[in-house]
PDB file of N, CA, C and O in Angstrom:
ATOM      1  N   MET A   1       0.848  -1.177   0.000  1.00  0.00           N
ATOM      2  CA  MET A   1       0.000   0.000   0.000  1.00  0.00           C
ATOM      3  C   MET A   1       0.894   1.240   0.000  1.00  0.00           C
ATOM      4  O   MET A   1       1.881   1.304   0.733  1.00  0.00           O
ATOM      5  N   SER A   2       0.537   2.230  -0.833  1.00  0.00           N
ATOM      6  CA  SER A   2       1.340   3.441  -0.880  1.00  0.00           C
ATOM      7  C   SER A   2       1.112   4.263   0.382  1.00  0.00           C
ATOM      8  O   SER A   2       0.078   4.140   1.038  1.00  0.00           O
ATOM      9  N   LYS A   3       2.073   5.087   0.708  1.00  0.00           N
ATOM     10  CA  LYS A   3       2.012   5.843   1.955  1.00  0.00           C
ATOM     11  C   LYS A   3       0.833   6.808   2.006  1.00  0.00           C
ATOM     12  O   LYS A   3       0.147   6.839   3.028  1.00  0.00           O
ATOM     13  N   PRO A   4       0.550   7.599   0.966  1.00  0.00           N
ATOM     14  CA  PRO A   4      -0.613   8.482   1.061  1.00  0.00           C
ATOM     15  C   PRO A   4      -1.922   7.709   1.253  1.00  0.00           C
ATOM     16  O   PRO A   4      -2.850   8.217   1.881  1.00  0.00           O
ATOM     17  N   LYS A   5      -2.002   6.514   0.730  1.00  0.00           N
ATOM     18  CA  LYS A   5      -3.216   5.715   0.890  1.00  0.00           C
ATOM     19  C   LYS A   5      -3.434   5.332   2.351  1.00  0.00           C
ATOM     20  O   LYS A   5      -4.577   5.225   2.797  1.00  0.00           O
ATOM     21  N   GLU A   6      -2.363   5.128   3.091  1.00  0.00           N
ATOM     22  CA  GLU A   6      -2.499   4.795   4.510  1.00  0.00           C
ATOM     23  C   GLU A   6      -3.173   5.937   5.276  1.00  0.00           C
ATOM     24  O   GLU A   6      -4.053   5.705   6.105  1.00  0.00           O
ATOM     25  N   LEU A   7      -2.754   7.157   4.993  1.00  0.00           N
ATOM     26  CA  LEU A   7      -3.355   8.309   5.661  1.00  0.00           C
ATOM     27  C   LEU A   7      -4.790   8.512   5.181  1.00  0.00           C
ATOM     28  O   LEU A   7      -5.677   8.801   5.984  1.00  0.00           O
ATOM     29  N   HIS A   8      -5.021   8.363   3.888  1.00  0.00           N
ATOM     30  CA  HIS A   8      -6.370   8.502   3.346  1.00  0.00           C
ATOM     31  C   HIS A   8      -7.310   7.479   3.983  1.00  0.00           C
ATOM     32  O   HIS A   8      -8.437   7.806   4.353  1.00  0.00           O
ATOM     33  N   ARG A   9      -6.841   6.256   4.105  1.00  0.00           N
ATOM     34  CA  ARG A   9      -7.656   5.204   4.724  1.00  0.00           C
ATOM     35  C   ARG A   9      -7.974   5.546   6.175  1.00  0.00           C
ATOM     36  O   ARG A   9      -9.097   5.332   6.630  1.00  0.00           O
ATOM     37  N   PHE A  10      -6.987   6.077   6.907  1.00  0.00           N
ATOM     38  CA  PHE A  10      -7.216   6.454   8.302  1.00  0.00           C
ATOM     39  C   PHE A  10      -8.324   7.505   8.399  1.00  0.00           C
ATOM     40  O   PHE A  10      -9.240   7.376   9.210  1.00  0.00           O
ATOM     41  N   TYR A  11      -8.233   8.546   7.565  1.00  0.00           N
ATOM     42  CA  TYR A  11      -9.207   9.633   7.644  1.00  0.00           C
ATOM     43  C   TYR A  11     -10.603   9.215   7.194  1.00  0.00           C
ATOM     44  O   TYR A  11     -11.563   9.952   7.422  1.00  0.00           O
ATOM     45  N   LYS A  12     -10.736   8.079   6.577  1.00  0.00           N
ATOM     46  CA  LYS A  12     -12.047   7.534   6.206  1.00  0.00           C
ATOM     47  C   LYS A  12     -12.534   6.492   7.213  1.00  0.00           C
ATOM     48  O   LYS A  12     -13.645   5.979   7.079  1.00  0.00           O
ATOM     49  N   SER A  13     -11.722   6.175   8.213  1.00  0.00           N
ATOM     50  CA  SER A  13     -12.045   5.100   9.153  1.00  0.00           C
ATOM     51  C   SER A  13     -13.113   5.517  10.156  1.00  0.00           C
ATOM     52  O   SER A  13     -13.274   6.697  10.466  1.00  0.00           O
ATOM     53  N   LYS A  14     -13.830   4.528  10.649  1.00  0.00           N
ATOM     54  CA  LYS A  14     -14.852   4.772  11.677  1.00  0.00           C
ATOM     55  C   LYS A  14     -14.197   5.305  12.950  1.00  0.00           C
ATOM     56  O   LYS A  14     -14.758   6.180  13.610  1.00  0.00           O
ATOM     57  N   ALA A  15     -13.026   4.792  13.299  1.00  0.00           N
ATOM     58  CA  ALA A  15     -12.332   5.240  14.513  1.00  0.00           C
ATOM     59  C   ALA A  15     -12.030   6.741  14.450  1.00  0.00           C
ATOM     60  O   ALA A  15     -12.203   7.451  15.441  1.00  0.00           O
ATOM     61  N   TRP A  16     -11.580   7.225  13.285  1.00  0.00           N
ATOM     62  CA  TRP A  16     -11.293   8.652  13.142  1.00  0.00           C
ATOM     63  C   TRP A  16     -12.581   9.465  13.218  1.00  0.00           C
ATOM     64  O   TRP A  16     -12.615  10.503  13.879  1.00  0.00           O
ATOM     65  N   LEU A  17     -13.627   9.013  12.561  1.00  0.00           N
ATOM     66  CA  LEU A  17     -14.890   9.746  12.588  1.00  0.00           C
ATOM     67  C   LEU A  17     -15.436   9.855  14.007  1.00  0.00           C
ATOM     68  O   LEU A  17     -15.985  10.891  14.383  1.00  0.00           O
ATOM     69  N   VAL A  18     -15.291   8.797  14.794  1.00  0.00           N
ATOM     70  CA  VAL A  18     -15.730   8.829  16.192  1.00  0.00           C
ATOM     71  C   VAL A  18     -14.860   9.809  16.987  1.00  0.00           C
ATOM     72  O   VAL A  18     -15.389  10.632  17.735  1.00  0.00           O
ATOM     73  N   ALA A  19     -13.537   9.730  16.835  1.00  0.00           N
ATOM     74  CA  ALA A  19     -12.628  10.626  17.563  1.00  0.00           C
ATOM     75  C   ALA A  19     -12.894  12.081  17.199  1.00  0.00           C
ATOM     76  O   ALA A  19     -12.885  12.959  18.063  1.00  0.00           O
ATOM     77  N   ARG A  20     -13.127  12.326  15.928  1.00  0.00           N
ATOM     78  CA  ARG A  20     -13.413  13.674  15.432  1.00  0.00           C
ATOM     79  C   ARG A  20     -14.719  14.199  16.047  1.00  0.00           C
ATOM     80  O   ARG A  20     -14.786  15.352  16.473  1.00  0.00           O
ATOM     81  N   ASN A  21     -15.737  13.365  16.091  1.00  0.00           N
ATOM     82  CA  ASN A  21     -17.014  13.771  16.674  1.00  0.00           C
ATOM     83  C   ASN A  21     -16.901  14.034  18.171  1.00  0.00           C
ATOM     84  O   ASN A  21     -17.511  14.971  18.686  1.00  0.00           O
ATOM     85  N   ILE A  22     -16.127  13.216  18.869  1.00  0.00           N
ATOM     86  CA  ILE A  22     -15.915  13.422  20.309  1.00  0.00           C
ATOM     87  C   ILE A  22     -15.277  14.791  20.538  1.00  0.00           C
ATOM     88  O   ILE A  22     -15.716  15.543  21.409  1.00  0.00           O
ATOM     89  N   LYS A  23     -14.239  15.119  19.758  1.00  0.00           N
ATOM     90  CA  LYS A  23     -13.555  16.418  19.912  1.00  0.00           C
ATOM     91  C   LYS A  23     -14.507  17.563  19.588  1.00  0.00           C
ATOM     92  O   LYS A  23     -14.539  18.560  20.310  1.00  0.00           O
ATOM     93  N   THR A  24     -15.277  17.436  18.522  1.00  0.00           N
ATOM     94  CA  THR A  24     -16.214  18.491  18.133  1.00  0.00           C
ATOM     95  C   THR A  24     -17.262  18.716  19.214  1.00  0.00           C
ATOM     96  O   THR A  24     -17.587  19.857  19.543  1.00  0.00           O
ATOM     97  N   ASN A  25     -17.782  17.641  19.760  1.00  0.00           N
ATOM     98  CA  ASN A  25     -18.788  17.763  20.818  1.00  0.00           C
ATOM     99  C   ASN A  25     -18.187  18.333  22.106  1.00  0.00           C
ATOM    100  O   ASN A  25     -18.819  19.145  22.781  1.00  0.00           O
ATOM    101  N   ALA A  26     -16.984  17.913  22.440  1.00  0.00           N
ATOM    102  CA  ALA A  26     -16.335  18.369  23.672  1.00  0.00           C
ATOM    103  C   ALA A  26     -16.049  19.862  23.643  1.00  0.00           C
ATOM    104  O   ALA A  26     -16.022  20.510  24.689  1.00  0.00           O
ATOM    105  N   THR A  27     -15.839  20.408  22.461  1.00  0.00           N
ATOM    106  CA  THR A  27     -15.525  21.834  22.321  1.00  0.00           C
ATOM    107  C   THR A  27     -16.748  22.647  21.903  1.00  0.00           C
ATOM    108  O   THR A  27     -16.648  23.834  21.595  1.00  0.00           O
ATOM    109  N   GLN A  28     -17.896  21.987  21.901  1.00  0.00           N
ATOM    110  CA  GLN A  28     -19.153  22.614  21.488  1.00  0.00           C
ATOM    111  C   GLN A  28     -19.059  23.230  20.096  1.00  0.00           C
ATOM    112  O   GLN A  28     -19.726  24.219  19.789  1.00  0.00           O
ATOM    113  N   GLY A  29     -18.212  22.621  19.260  1.00  0.00           N
ATOM    114  CA  GLY A  29     -18.089  23.046  17.870  1.00  0.00           C
ATOM    115  C   GLY A  29     -17.351  24.343  17.652  1.00  0.00           C
ATOM    116  O   GLY A  29     -17.423  24.929  16.571  1.00  0.00           O
ATOM    117  N   LYS A  30     -16.631  24.804  18.678  1.00  0.00           N
ATOM    118  CA  LYS A  30     -15.923  26.081  18.564  1.00  0.00           C
ATOM    119  C   LYS A  30     -14.423  25.879  18.429  1.00  0.00           C
ATOM    120  O   LYS A  30     -13.840  24.982  19.038  1.00  0.00           O
ATOM    121  N   CYS A  31     -13.816  26.725  17.624  1.00  0.00           N
ATOM    122  CA  CYS A  31     -12.362  26.716  17.462  1.00  0.00           C
ATOM    123  C   CYS A  31     -11.726  26.931  18.822  1.00  0.00           C
ATOM    124  O   CYS A  31     -12.098  27.845  19.558  1.00  0.00           O
ATOM    125  N   GLU A  32     -10.770  26.089  19.148  1.00  0.00           N
ATOM    126  CA  GLU A  32     -10.128  26.164  20.462  1.00  0.00           C
ATOM    127  C   GLU A  32      -9.140  27.320  20.570  1.00  0.00           C
ATOM    128  O   GLU A  32      -8.609  27.580  21.650  1.00  0.00           O
ATOM    129  N   ARG A  33      -8.889  28.008  19.476  1.00  0.00           N
ATOM    130  CA  ARG A  33      -7.971  29.144  19.522  1.00  0.00           C
ATOM    131  C   ARG A  33      -8.688  30.489  19.495  1.00  0.00           C
ATOM    132  O   ARG A  33      -8.333  31.401  20.242  1.00  0.00           O
ATOM    133  N   CYS A  34      -9.699  30.610  18.633  1.00  0.00           N
ATOM    134  CA  CYS A  34     -10.328  31.933  18.483  1.00  0.00           C
ATOM    135  C   CYS A  34     -11.823  31.948  18.796  1.00  0.00           C
ATOM    136  O   CYS A  34     -12.420  33.022  18.875  1.00  0.00           O
ATOM    137  N   GLY A  35     -12.438  30.778  18.975  1.00  0.00           N
ATOM    138  CA  GLY A  35     -13.848  30.720  19.315  1.00  0.00           C
ATOM    139  C   GLY A  35     -14.801  30.731  18.132  1.00  0.00           C
ATOM    140  O   GLY A  35     -16.015  30.647  18.320  1.00  0.00           O
ATOM    141  N   ALA A  36     -14.276  30.832  16.914  1.00  0.00           N
ATOM    142  CA  ALA A  36     -15.127  30.778  15.718  1.00  0.00           C
ATOM    143  C   ALA A  36     -15.663  29.355  15.557  1.00  0.00           C
ATOM    144  O   ALA A  36     -15.355  28.475  16.360  1.00  0.00           O
ATOM    145  N   ILE A  37     -16.453  29.141  14.532  1.00  0.00           N
ATOM    146  CA  ILE A  37     -16.984  27.807  14.275  1.00  0.00           C
ATOM    147  C   ILE A  37     -15.830  26.886  13.874  1.00  0.00           C
ATOM    148  O   ILE A  37     -15.112  27.157  12.911  1.00  0.00           O
ATOM    149  N   GLY A  38     -15.662  25.795  14.624  1.00  0.00           N
ATOM    150  CA  GLY A  38     -14.602  24.833  14.330  1.00  0.00           C
ATOM    151  C   GLY A  38     -14.980  23.960  13.154  1.00  0.00           C
ATOM    152  O   GLY A  38     -16.104  23.463  13.075  1.00  0.00           O
ATOM    153  N   GLU A  39     -14.047  23.773  12.246  1.00  0.00           N
ATOM    154  CA  GLU A  39     -14.322  22.993  11.048  1.00  0.00           C
ATOM    155  C   GLU A  39     -13.366  21.822  10.858  1.00  0.00           C
ATOM    156  O   GLU A  39     -13.715  20.834  10.212  1.00  0.00           O
ATOM    157  N   GLU A  40     -12.179  21.925  11.411  1.00  0.00           N
ATOM    158  CA  GLU A  40     -11.153  20.921  11.138  1.00  0.00           C
ATOM    159  C   GLU A  40     -10.498  20.466  12.436  1.00  0.00           C
ATOM    160  O   GLU A  40     -10.091  21.286  13.260  1.00  0.00           O
ATOM    161  N   VAL A  41     -10.400  19.161  12.608  1.00  0.00           N
ATOM    162  CA  VAL A  41      -9.722  18.614  13.781  1.00  0.00           C
ATOM    163  C   VAL A  41      -8.256  18.426  13.410  1.00  0.00           C
ATOM    164  O   VAL A  41      -7.914  17.682  12.490  1.00  0.00           O
ATOM    165  N   HIS A  42      -7.412  19.116  14.145  1.00  0.00           N
ATOM    166  CA  HIS A  42      -5.974  19.180  13.887  1.00  0.00           C
ATOM    167  C   HIS A  42      -5.228  18.241  14.840  1.00  0.00           C
ATOM    168  O   HIS A  42      -5.556  18.157  16.023  1.00  0.00           O
ATOM    169  N   HIS A  43      -4.229  17.544  14.314  1.00  0.00           N
ATOM    170  CA  HIS A  43      -3.330  16.742  15.150  1.00  0.00           C
ATOM    171  C   HIS A  43      -2.189  17.644  15.609  1.00  0.00           C
ATOM    172  O   HIS A  43      -1.442  18.159  14.777  1.00  0.00           O
ATOM    173  N   LYS A  44      -2.044  17.843  16.904  1.00  0.00           N
ATOM    174  CA  LYS A  44      -0.961  18.668  17.442  1.00  0.00           C
ATOM    175  C   LYS A  44       0.389  18.078  17.069  1.00  0.00           C
ATOM    176  O   LYS A  44       1.284  18.789  16.613  1.00  0.00           O
ATOM    177  N   ILE A  45       0.530  16.756  17.269  1.00  0.00           N
ATOM    178  CA  ILE A  45       1.696  16.050  16.736  1.00  0.00           C
ATOM    179  C   ILE A  45       1.257  15.581  15.362  1.00  0.00           C
ATOM    180  O   ILE A  45       0.362  14.743  15.245  1.00  0.00           O
ATOM    181  N   ARG A  46       1.874  16.110  14.331  1.00  0.00           N
ATOM    182  CA  ARG A  46       1.442  15.865  12.959  1.00  0.00           C
ATOM    183  C   ARG A  46       1.357  14.376  12.646  1.00  0.00           C
ATOM    184  O   ARG A  46       2.256  13.603  12.975  1.00  0.00           O
ATOM    185  N   LEU A  47       0.271  13.999  12.012  1.00  0.00           N
ATOM    186  CA  LEU A  47       0.046  12.611  11.633  1.00  0.00           C
ATOM    187  C   LEU A  47       0.874  12.281  10.395  1.00  0.00           C
ATOM    188  O   LEU A  47       0.847  13.007   9.402  1.00  0.00           O
ATOM    189  N   THR A  48       1.600  11.187  10.471  1.00  0.00           N
ATOM    190  CA  THR A  48       2.430  10.733   9.349  1.00  0.00           C
ATOM    191  C   THR A  48       2.181   9.249   9.115  1.00  0.00           C
ATOM    192  O   THR A  48       1.508   8.586   9.904  1.00  0.00           O
ATOM    193  N   VAL A  49       2.731   8.743   8.027  1.00  0.00           N
ATOM    194  CA  VAL A  49       2.597   7.310   7.762  1.00  0.00           C
ATOM    195  C   VAL A  49       3.333   6.496   8.812  1.00  0.00           C
ATOM    196  O   VAL A  49       3.019   5.325   9.024  1.00  0.00           O
ATOM    197  N   ASP A  50       4.304   7.104   9.465  1.00  0.00           N
ATOM    198  CA  ASP A  50       5.064   6.385  10.485  1.00  0.00           C
ATOM    199  C   ASP A  50       4.323   6.291  11.821  1.00  0.00           C
ATOM    200  O   ASP A  50       4.591   5.386  12.611  1.00  0.00           O
ATOM    201  N   ASN A  51       3.382   7.229  12.084  1.00  0.00           N
ATOM    202  CA  ASN A  51       2.699   7.193  13.383  1.00  0.00           C
ATOM    203  C   ASN A  51       1.185   7.023  13.271  1.00  0.00           C
ATOM    204  O   ASN A  51       0.489   7.057  14.286  1.00  0.00           O
ATOM    205  N   VAL A  52       0.670   6.844  12.075  1.00  0.00           N
ATOM    206  CA  VAL A  52      -0.781   6.762  11.881  1.00  0.00           C
ATOM    207  C   VAL A  52      -1.405   5.606  12.659  1.00  0.00           C
ATOM    208  O   VAL A  52      -2.569   5.689  13.051  1.00  0.00           O
ATOM    209  N   ASN A  53      -0.666   4.551  12.884  1.00  0.00           N
ATOM    210  CA  ASN A  53      -1.199   3.401  13.619  1.00  0.00           C
ATOM    211  C   ASN A  53      -0.967   3.479  15.123  1.00  0.00           C
ATOM    212  O   ASN A  53      -1.359   2.575  15.861  1.00  0.00           O
ATOM    213  N   ASP A  54      -0.334   4.549  15.576  1.00  0.00           N
ATOM    214  CA  ASP A  54      -0.122   4.777  17.006  1.00  0.00           C
ATOM    215  C   ASP A  54      -1.318   5.579  17.532  1.00  0.00           C
ATOM    216  O   ASP A  54      -1.402   6.788  17.317  1.00  0.00           O
ATOM    217  N   THR A  55      -2.226   4.910  18.212  1.00  0.00           N
ATOM    218  CA  THR A  55      -3.458   5.578  18.660  1.00  0.00           C
ATOM    219  C   THR A  55      -3.196   6.686  19.677  1.00  0.00           C
ATOM    220  O   THR A  55      -4.045   7.556  19.872  1.00  0.00           O
ATOM    221  N   ASN A  56      -2.021   6.664  20.331  1.00  0.00           N
ATOM    222  CA  ASN A  56      -1.679   7.759  21.238  1.00  0.00           C
ATOM    223  C   ASN A  56      -1.471   9.059  20.475  1.00  0.00           C
ATOM    224  O   ASN A  56      -1.534  10.143  21.057  1.00  0.00           O
ATOM    225  N   ILE A  57      -1.225   8.954  19.191  1.00  0.00           N
ATOM    226  CA  ILE A  57      -1.064  10.140  18.350  1.00  0.00           C
ATOM    227  C   ILE A  57      -2.287  10.345  17.463  1.00  0.00           C
ATOM    228  O   ILE A  57      -2.815  11.453  17.380  1.00  0.00           O
ATOM    229  N   SER A  58      -2.734   9.290  16.806  1.00  0.00           N
ATOM    230  CA  SER A  58      -3.790   9.437  15.802  1.00  0.00           C
ATOM    231  C   SER A  58      -5.180   9.665  16.377  1.00  0.00           C
ATOM    232  O   SER A  58      -5.981  10.380  15.775  1.00  0.00           O
ATOM    233  N   LEU A  59      -5.483   9.073  17.526  1.00  0.00           N
ATOM    234  CA  LEU A  59      -6.841   9.143  18.068  1.00  0.00           C
ATOM    235  C   LEU A  59      -6.948   9.760  19.461  1.00  0.00           C
ATOM    236  O   LEU A  59      -8.055   9.994  19.946  1.00  0.00           O
ATOM    237  N   ASN A  60      -5.837  10.020  20.098  1.00  0.00           N
ATOM    238  CA  ASN A  60      -5.816  10.553  21.455  1.00  0.00           C
ATOM    239  C   ASN A  60      -6.408  11.964  21.487  1.00  0.00           C
ATOM    240  O   ASN A  60      -5.918  12.859  20.799  1.00  0.00           O
ATOM    241  N   GLN A  61      -7.448  12.159  22.276  1.00  0.00           N
ATOM    242  CA  GLN A  61      -8.108  13.461  22.356  1.00  0.00           C
ATOM    243  C   GLN A  61      -7.160  14.576  22.785  1.00  0.00           C
ATOM    244  O   GLN A  61      -7.346  15.729  22.396  1.00  0.00           O
ATOM    245  N   ASP A  62      -6.157  14.247  23.575  1.00  0.00           N
ATOM    246  CA  ASP A  62      -5.192  15.264  24.009  1.00  0.00           C
ATOM    247  C   ASP A  62      -4.299  15.730  22.863  1.00  0.00           C
ATOM    248  O   ASP A  62      -3.679  16.789  22.957  1.00  0.00           O
ATOM    249  N   ASN A  63      -4.227  14.957  21.786  1.00  0.00           N
ATOM    250  CA  ASN A  63      -3.432  15.345  20.620  1.00  0.00           C
ATOM    251  C   ASN A  63      -4.293  15.994  19.541  1.00  0.00           C
ATOM    252  O   ASN A  63      -3.789  16.354  18.478  1.00  0.00           O
ATOM    253  N   LEU A  64      -5.576  16.145  19.808  1.00  0.00           N
ATOM    254  CA  LEU A  64      -6.482  16.720  18.822  1.00  0.00           C
ATOM    255  C   LEU A  64      -6.935  18.103  19.265  1.00  0.00           C
ATOM    256  O   LEU A  64      -7.067  18.380  20.456  1.00  0.00           O
ATOM    257  N   GLU A  65      -7.167  18.960  18.284  1.00  0.00           N
ATOM    258  CA  GLU A  65      -7.586  20.326  18.563  1.00  0.00           C
ATOM    259  C   GLU A  65      -8.569  20.739  17.458  1.00  0.00           C
ATOM    260  O   GLU A  65      -8.249  20.640  16.273  1.00  0.00           O
ATOM    261  N   LEU A  66      -9.742  21.194  17.840  1.00  0.00           N
ATOM    262  CA  LEU A  66     -10.712  21.668  16.857  1.00  0.00           C
ATOM    263  C   LEU A  66     -10.367  23.104  16.494  1.00  0.00           C
ATOM    264  O   LEU A  66     -10.268  23.975  17.358  1.00  0.00           O
ATOM    265  N   LEU A  67     -10.187  23.332  15.201  1.00  0.00           N
ATOM    266  CA  LEU A  67      -9.809  24.661  14.716  1.00  0.00           C
ATOM    267  C   LEU A  67     -10.750  25.119  13.613  1.00  0.00           C
ATOM    268  O   LEU A  67     -11.317  24.303  12.887  1.00  0.00           O
ATOM    269  N   CYS A  68     -10.909  26.420  13.496  1.00  0.00           N
ATOM    270  CA  CYS A  68     -11.609  26.967  12.341  1.00  0.00           C
ATOM    271  C   CYS A  68     -10.635  26.873  11.162  1.00  0.00           C
ATOM    272  O   CYS A  68      -9.448  26.603  11.343  1.00  0.00           O
ATOM    273  N   ARG A  69     -11.144  27.095   9.984  1.00  0.00           N
ATOM    274  CA  ARG A  69     -10.289  26.968   8.793  1.00  0.00           C
ATOM    275  C   ARG A  69      -9.126  27.957   8.845  1.00  0.00           C
ATOM    276  O   ARG A  69      -7.999  27.597   8.505  1.00  0.00           O
ATOM    277  N   ASP A  70      -9.383  29.205   9.268  1.00  0.00           N
ATOM    278  CA  ASP A  70      -8.312  30.205   9.315  1.00  0.00           C
ATOM    279  C   ASP A  70      -7.200  29.805  10.273  1.00  0.00           C
ATOM    280  O   ASP A  70      -6.022  29.888   9.925  1.00  0.00           O
ATOM    281  N   CYS A  71      -7.562  29.371  11.479  1.00  0.00           N
ATOM    282  CA  CYS A  71      -6.544  28.965  12.456  1.00  0.00           C
ATOM    283  C   CYS A  71      -5.785  27.734  11.979  1.00  0.00           C
ATOM    284  O   CYS A  71      -4.581  27.622  12.209  1.00  0.00           O
ATOM    285  N   HIS A  72      -6.479  26.807  11.316  1.00  0.00           N
ATOM    286  CA  HIS A  72      -5.810  25.615  10.811  1.00  0.00           C
ATOM    287  C   HIS A  72      -4.832  25.989   9.702  1.00  0.00           C
ATOM    288  O   HIS A  72      -3.720  25.463   9.653  1.00  0.00           O
ATOM    289  N   ASN A  73      -5.232  26.885   8.823  1.00  0.00           N
ATOM    290  CA  ASN A  73      -4.327  27.332   7.762  1.00  0.00           C
ATOM    291  C   ASN A  73      -3.120  28.052   8.346  1.00  0.00           C
ATOM    292  O   ASN A  73      -1.999  27.860   7.873  1.00  0.00           O
ATOM    293  N   LYS A  74      -3.332  28.878   9.370  1.00  0.00           N
ATOM    294  CA  LYS A  74      -2.210  29.564  10.024  1.00  0.00           C
ATOM    295  C   LYS A  74      -1.262  28.553  10.652  1.00  0.00           C
ATOM    296  O   LYS A  74      -0.043  28.691  10.548  1.00  0.00           O
ATOM    297  N   GLU A  75      -1.822  27.533  11.305  1.00  0.00           N
ATOM    298  CA  GLU A  75      -1.003  26.504  11.960  1.00  0.00           C
ATOM    299  C   GLU A  75      -0.067  25.827  10.959  1.00  0.00           C
ATOM    300  O   GLU A  75       1.078  25.511  11.284  1.00  0.00           O
ATOM    301  N   HIS A  76      -0.561  25.609   9.744  1.00  0.00           N
ATOM    302  CA  HIS A  76       0.233  24.917   8.726  1.00  0.00           C
ATOM    303  C   HIS A  76       0.950  25.877   7.779  1.00  0.00           C
ATOM    304  O   HIS A  76       1.591  25.441   6.823  1.00  0.00           O
ATOM    305  N   GLY A  77       0.846  27.179   8.039  1.00  0.00           N
ATOM    306  CA  GLY A  77       1.542  28.159   7.216  1.00  0.00           C
ATOM    307  C   GLY A  77       0.994  28.266   5.804  1.00  0.00           C
ATOM    308  O   GLY A  77       1.730  28.600   4.876  1.00  0.00           O
ATOM    309  N   ARG A  78      -0.280  27.988   5.635  1.00  0.00           N
ATOM    310  CA  ARG A  78      -0.900  28.065   4.308  1.00  0.00           C
ATOM    311  C   ARG A  78      -1.389  29.483   4.042  1.00  0.00           C
ATOM    312  O   ARG A  78      -1.838  30.183   4.950  1.00  0.00           O
ATOM    313  N   PHE A  79      -1.295  29.881   2.806  1.00  0.00           N
ATOM    314  CA  PHE A  79      -1.874  31.142   2.329  1.00  0.00           C
ATOM    315  C   PHE A  79      -1.335  32.359   3.065  1.00  0.00           C
ATOM    316  O   PHE A  79      -2.067  33.317   3.313  1.00  0.00           O
ATOM    317  N   LYS A  80      -0.059  32.319   3.411  1.00  0.00           N
ATOM    318  CA  LYS A  80       0.540  33.476   4.083  1.00  0.00           C
ATOM    319  C   LYS A  80       0.565  34.657   3.125  1.00  0.00           C
ATOM    320  O   LYS A  80       0.871  34.518   1.941  1.00  0.00           O
ATOM    321  N   LYS A  81       0.235  35.817   3.668  1.00  0.00           N
ATOM    322  CA  LYS A  81       0.363  37.029   2.881  1.00  0.00           C
ATOM    323  C   LYS A  81       1.836  37.391   2.856  1.00  0.00           C
ATOM    324  O   LYS A  81       2.497  37.444   3.893  1.00  0.00           O
ATOM    325  N   GLN A  82       2.330  37.634   1.674  1.00  0.00           N
ATOM    326  CA  GLN A  82       3.720  38.035   1.565  1.00  0.00           C
ATOM    327  C   GLN A  82       3.780  39.552   1.514  1.00  0.00           C
ATOM    328  O   GLN A  82       3.093  40.200   0.724  1.00  0.00           O
ATOM    329  N   GLU A  83       4.617  40.094   2.374  1.00  0.00           N
ATOM    330  CA  GLU A  83       4.796  41.533   2.369  1.00  0.00           C
ATOM    331  C   GLU A  83       5.781  41.893   1.291  1.00  0.00           C
ATOM    332  O   GLU A  83       6.851  41.293   1.182  1.00  0.00           O
ATOM    333  N   VAL A  84       5.422  42.864   0.503  1.00  0.00           N
ATOM    334  CA  VAL A  84       6.330  43.380  -0.506  1.00  0.00           C
ATOM    335  C   VAL A  84       6.818  44.715   0.011  1.00  0.00           C
ATOM    336  O   VAL A  84       6.027  45.607   0.318  1.00  0.00           O
ATOM    337  N   LEU A  85       8.110  44.839   0.101  1.00  0.00           N
ATOM    338  CA  LEU A  85       8.688  46.045   0.678  1.00  0.00           C
ATOM    339  C   LEU A  85       9.286  46.938  -0.398  1.00  0.00           C
ATOM    340  O   LEU A  85       9.985  46.480  -1.301  1.00  0.00           O
ATOM    341  N   PHE A  86       8.997  48.196  -0.274  1.00  0.00           N
ATOM    342  CA  PHE A  86       9.532  49.187  -1.200  1.00  0.00           C
ATOM    343  C   PHE A  86      10.185  50.296  -0.400  1.00  0.00           C
ATOM    344  O   PHE A  86       9.789  50.589   0.729  1.00  0.00           O
ATOM    345  N   ASP A  87      11.188  50.905  -1.000  1.00  0.00           N
ATOM    346  CA  ASP A  87      11.800  52.058  -0.330  1.00  0.00           C
ATOM    347  C   ASP A  87      10.980  53.302  -0.642  1.00  0.00           C
ATOM    348  O   ASP A  87       9.966  53.215  -1.335  1.00  0.00           O
ATOM    349  N   VAL A  88      11.403  54.449  -0.143  1.00  0.00           N
ATOM    350  CA  VAL A  88      10.635  55.687  -0.319  1.00  0.00           C
ATOM    351  C   VAL A  88      10.548  56.131  -1.773  1.00  0.00           C
ATOM    352  O   VAL A  88       9.745  56.997  -2.120  1.00  0.00           O
ATOM    353  N   PHE A  89      11.388  55.527  -2.627  1.00  0.00           N
ATOM    354  CA  PHE A  89      11.379  55.859  -4.061  1.00  0.00           C
ATOM    355  C   PHE A  89      10.560  54.861  -4.873  1.00  0.00           C
ATOM    356  O   PHE A  89      10.457  54.976  -6.094  1.00  0.00           O
ATOM    357  N   GLY A  90       9.977  53.880  -4.180  1.00  0.00           N
ATOM    358  CA  GLY A  90       9.171  52.885  -4.875  1.00  0.00           C
ATOM    359  C   GLY A  90       9.966  51.721  -5.423  1.00  0.00           C
ATOM    360  O   GLY A  90       9.437  50.918  -6.192  1.00  0.00           O
ATOM    361  N   ASN A  91      11.237  51.615  -5.039  1.00  0.00           N
ATOM    362  CA  ASN A  91      12.072  50.507  -5.496  1.00  0.00           C
ATOM    363  C   ASN A  91      11.868  49.307  -4.596  1.00  0.00           C
ATOM    364  O   ASN A  91      11.834  49.429  -3.372  1.00  0.00           O
ATOM    365  N   PHE A  92      11.733  48.149  -5.214  1.00  0.00           N
ATOM    366  CA  PHE A  92      11.551  46.906  -4.471  1.00  0.00           C
ATOM    367  C   PHE A  92      12.784  46.607  -3.642  1.00  0.00           C
ATOM    368  O   PHE A  92      13.907  46.669  -4.142  1.00  0.00           O
ATOM    369  N   THR A  93      12.573  46.277  -2.350  1.00  0.00           N
ATOM    370  CA  THR A  93      13.696  45.992  -1.446  1.00  0.00           C
ATOM    371  C   THR A  93      13.740  44.558  -0.971  1.00  0.00           C
ATOM    372  O   THR A  93      14.640  44.197  -0.212  1.00  0.00           O
ATOM    373  N   GLY A  94      12.835  43.757  -1.373  1.00  0.00           N
ATOM    374  CA  GLY A  94      12.892  42.355  -0.984  1.00  0.00           C
ATOM    375  C   GLY A  94      11.785  41.982  -0.153  1.00  0.00           C
ATOM    376  O   GLY A  94      11.686  40.828   0.262  1.00  0.00           O
TER     377      GLY A  94
END
């Protein structure tokens, strides 16, 4: 089995769906960082093909955090705004 398939299979598993629902219910559906509507359950210790079968990481409620999409994207460094810097003459500085 290819490595991405192992993670895909985990995220489709009944065990993950139950763990995800427990976390969502425990947090009343709110992002644990900002209080917005939580949409994504995040693994604090990142889930990999090497640890996906370790339930202390993959399913442990203490390793899970309900986040809104914005907080989850920030956690993973997605969609960062890049600052473009210019000097007083309008020349790009990096």
